[in-house]
C-alpha positions as CSV (number, residue, x, y, z in Angstrom):
1,X,8.2,19.4,12.2
2,X,7.3,19.4,8.5
3,X,6.9,15.9,6.9
4,X,6.8,15.4,3.1
5,X,6.0,12.4,0.9
6,X,5.4,11.6,-2.8
7,X,1.7,11.7,-3.6
8,X,1.8,8.4,-5.6
9,X,4.3,6.8,-3.2
10,X,7.3,7.1,-5.4
11,X,9.2,9.8,-7.4
12,X,7.9,8.0,-10.6
13,X,6.4,4.7,-11.7
14,X,6.4,2.9,-15.0
15,X,3.9,0.2,-15.8
16,X,1.7,-1.3,-18.5
17,X,-1.9,0.0,-18.0
18,X,-4.5,-2.7,-18.6
19,X,-6.5,-0.3,-20.8
20,X,-4.0,2.1,-22.4
21,X,-0.7,0.3,-22.5
22,X,2.8,1.6,-21.3
23,X,2.4,4.4,-18.8
24,X,4.7,6.7,-16.9
25,X,3.5,8.6,-13.8
26,X,5.4,11.3,-12.1
27,X,5.0,11.8,-8.3
28,X,4.8,15.2,-6.7
29,X,6.2,16.1,-3.3
30,X,3.4,17.1,-0.9
31,X,3.1,18.1,2.7
32,X,1.7,15.7,5.3
33,X,-1.3,17.4,6.8
34,X,-0.9,18.0,10.5
35,X,-4.0,15.9,11.4
36,X,-2.8,12.9,9.5
37,X,-0.3,10.3,10.6
38,X,-1.2,7.8,7.8
39,X,-1.8,8.5,4.1
40,X,-2.8,6.1,1.3
41,X,-0.8,6.9,-1.9
42,X,-2.0,4.4,-4.5
43,X,-3.7,1.1,-5.1
44,X,-2.5,-1.4,-7.8
45,X,-4.9,-3.9,-9.3
46,X,-3.8,-6.8,-11.4
47,X,-4.7,-10.4,-12.3
48,X,-4.1,-12.8,-9.4
49,X,-0.6,-14.3,-9.7
50,X,-0.2,-16.1,-6.4
51,X,3.3,-14.7,-6.2
52,X,3.7,-13.2,-2.8
53,X,5.4,-9.8,-2.8
54,X,3.9,-8.3,0.4
55,X,5.9,-5.1,1.3
56,X,8.1,-5.6,-1.7
57,X,8.2,-3.0,-4.6
58,X,10.3,-3.4,-7.7
59,X,10.6,-1.9,-11.2
60,X,8.9,-4.6,-13.0
61,X,6.7,-2.9,-15.6
62,X,3.8,-5.2,-14.6
63,X,0.4,-5.1,-16.3
64,X,-2.0,-3.5,-13.9
65,X,-4.3,-0.6,-13.0
66,X,-3.0,2.1,-10.8
67,X,-5.5,4.1,-8.8
68,X,-4.4,7.2,-6.8
69,X,-7.9,8.4,-5.8
70,X,-9.5,6.4,-2.9
71,X,-12.4,8.8,-2.6
72,X,-14.6,6.8,-5.0
73,X,-13.1,3.4,-3.9
74,X,-11.2,1.0,-6.1
75,X,-12.7,-1.4,-8.6
76,X,-11.7,-5.0,-9.1
77,X,-12.9,-8.1,-10.8
78,X,-13.6,-11.2,-8.6
79,X,-10.2,-12.8,-9.5
80,X,-8.1,-9.7,-9.2
81,X,-5.5,-9.1,-6.5
82,X,-4.9,-5.6,-5.2
83,X,-2.2,-3.9,-3.3
84,X,-2.5,-0.8,-1.0
85,X,0.5,1.6,-0.8
86,X,0.8,4.1,2.0
87,X,3.1,6.1,4.2
88,X,3.1,6.9,7.9
89,X,4.7,9.7,10.1
90,X,7.1,9.1,12.9
91,X,5.5,9.2,16.3
92,X,7.0,10.4,19.6
93,X,9.6,7.8,20.7
94,X,12.8,7.3,22.7
95,X,15.9,6.5,20.7
96,X,19.0,4.7,21.8
97,X,22.5,4.4,20.2
98,X,23.4,1.2,18.4
99,X,26.8,-0.4,18.1
100,X,27.3,1.6,14.8
101,X,28.5,5.2,14.9
102,X,25.8,7.9,14.4
103,X,23.0,5.4,14.2
104,X,20.1,5.0,16.6
105,X,17.3,2.5,17.4
106,X,13.7,3.8,17.5
107,X,11.8,2.5,20.5
108,X,8.4,3.1,19.0
109,X,6.8,3.8,15.6
110,X,3.7,2.9,13.6
111,X,4.8,-0.6,12.9
112,X,1.6,-2.4,11.8
113,X,-1.7,-1.7,10.1
114,X,-4.9,-3.4,11.4
115,X,-7.4,-4.1,8.6
116,X,-11.0,-5.1,8.8
117,X,-12.8,-5.8,5.5
118,X,-16.6,-5.9,5.8
119,X,-19.3,-7.1,3.5
120,X,-22.3,-5.0,2.7
121,X,-24.3,-6.5,5.6
122,X,-21.6,-5.5,8.0
123,X,-20.2,-9.0,8.6
124,X,-16.4,-9.4,8.6
125,X,-14.8,-10.9,5.5
126,X,-11.2,-10.4,6.7
127,X,-9.5,-9.3,9.9
128,X,-5.8,-9.1,9.7
129,X,-2.7,-7.2,10.8
130,X,0.2,-6.4,8.4
131,X,3.6,-4.9,9.0
132,X,4.8,-1.4,8.0
133,X,8.1,-2.0,6.3
134,X,8.5,-1.5,2.6
135,X,11.4,-3.1,0.7
136,X,12.4,-1.7,-2.7
137,X,14.4,-3.5,-5.4
138,X,15.9,-0.9,-7.7
139,X,17.9,-3.3,-9.8
140,X,16.0,-6.4,-11.0
141,X,19.3,-8.2,-11.7
142,X,20.1,-8.0,-7.9
143,X,16.8,-9.1,-6.2
144,X,18.6,-9.6,-2.9
145,X,19.6,-6.0,-2.7
146,X,16.5,-4.6,-1.0
147,X,16.3,-1.1,0.5
148,X,14.0,-1.0,3.5
149,X,11.8,1.9,4.5
150,X,10.2,1.7,8.0
151,X,7.6,4.4,7.2
152,X,6.0,2.9,4.1
153,X,4.0,-0.2,3.2
154,X,2.6,-2.2,0.4
155,X,-0.1,-4.6,1.5
156,X,-1.5,-7.3,-0.8
157,X,-4.9,-8.8,-0.8
158,X,-6.0,-12.0,-2.6
159,X,-9.7,-12.2,-1.7
160,X,-11.4,-13.8,-4.7
161,X,-14.6,-12.0,-3.7
162,X,-18.0,-12.1,-5.2
163,X,-19.4,-9.1,-7.0
164,X,-20.5,-6.4,-4.4
165,X,-19.2,-3.5,-2.3
166,X,-16.8,-4.1,0.5
167,X,-15.7,-1.6,3.2
168,X,-12.0,-1.6,4.1
169,X,-11.3,-0.1,7.6
170,X,-7.7,0.4,8.7
171,X,-5.8,1.9,11.6
172,X,-2.2,2.1,12.5
173,X,-0.7,0.3,15.5
174,X,2.5,1.1,17.4
175,X,5.0,-1.4,18.5
176,X,2.9,-2.3,21.6
177,X,-0.1,-3.0,19.3
178,X,-1.9,0.2,20.5
179,X,-4.0,2.1,18.1
180,X,-2.3,5.4,17.0
181,X,-4.5,8.5,16.8
182,X,-5.0,10.1,13.4
183,X,-4.3,6.9,11.5
184,X,-7.8,5.7,10.6
185,X,-8.7,5.3,7.0
186,X,-11.8,3.9,5.3
187,X,-12.4,3.1,1.6
188,X,-14.5,0.8,-0.5
189,X,-13.7,-2.0,-2.9
190,X,-16.2,-2.5,-5.7
191,X,-16.1,-6.0,-7.1
192,X,-17.7,-6.1,-10.5
193,X,-18.7,-8.9,-12.8
194,X,-18.9,-9.0,-16.6
195,X,-16.3,-8.9,-19.3
196,X,-12.9,-8.3,-17.8
197,X,-10.5,-5.7,-19.2
198,X,-8.5,-7.0,-22.1
199,X,-4.9,-6.9,-21.1
200,X,-2.3,-5.6,-23.6
201,X,0.9,-7.5,-24.3
202,X,3.7,-6.6,-22.0
203,X,6.5,-6.2,-24.5
């Protein structure tokens, strides 16, 4: 079976880049590699707001940095928050009919991600499990109209970390909390000190 996804996690995103101002990014449809069951699509970094929107994505034109390349890690300032977006494949599962015509319930899927964030000395900074279930709000005037995807996620982190390099290890879990093969990912978070990026006005 061929599985496809958008390389940035969405067909397109509009936002205000911290450095360059209003930005429009187009997503490209790409093929899920056969050996992968989990792919990271982008990270979003912005000033900490203390407004929880875990697994919630909306067209908000926020001021932020969008990073689509995890190979060199992501860079944050100590008081930034960051969100990780990703997509998972279906896994073998039984299905059963629901009370609604032509609809079925999935017995198993990649339903959670287990994160371990480690300091440079190998000690654990954070050990947490987060749900895979992304809700999208397409019309800001109707915030209760949320469209759910069971195969995507947006996971927020408010760490307030000291300058340094941190390793983020993640693995997908099925509905019985068992690790799913081919779902392990590792990337680094570089927390830097100094003058923070001047943020443009969000007009």
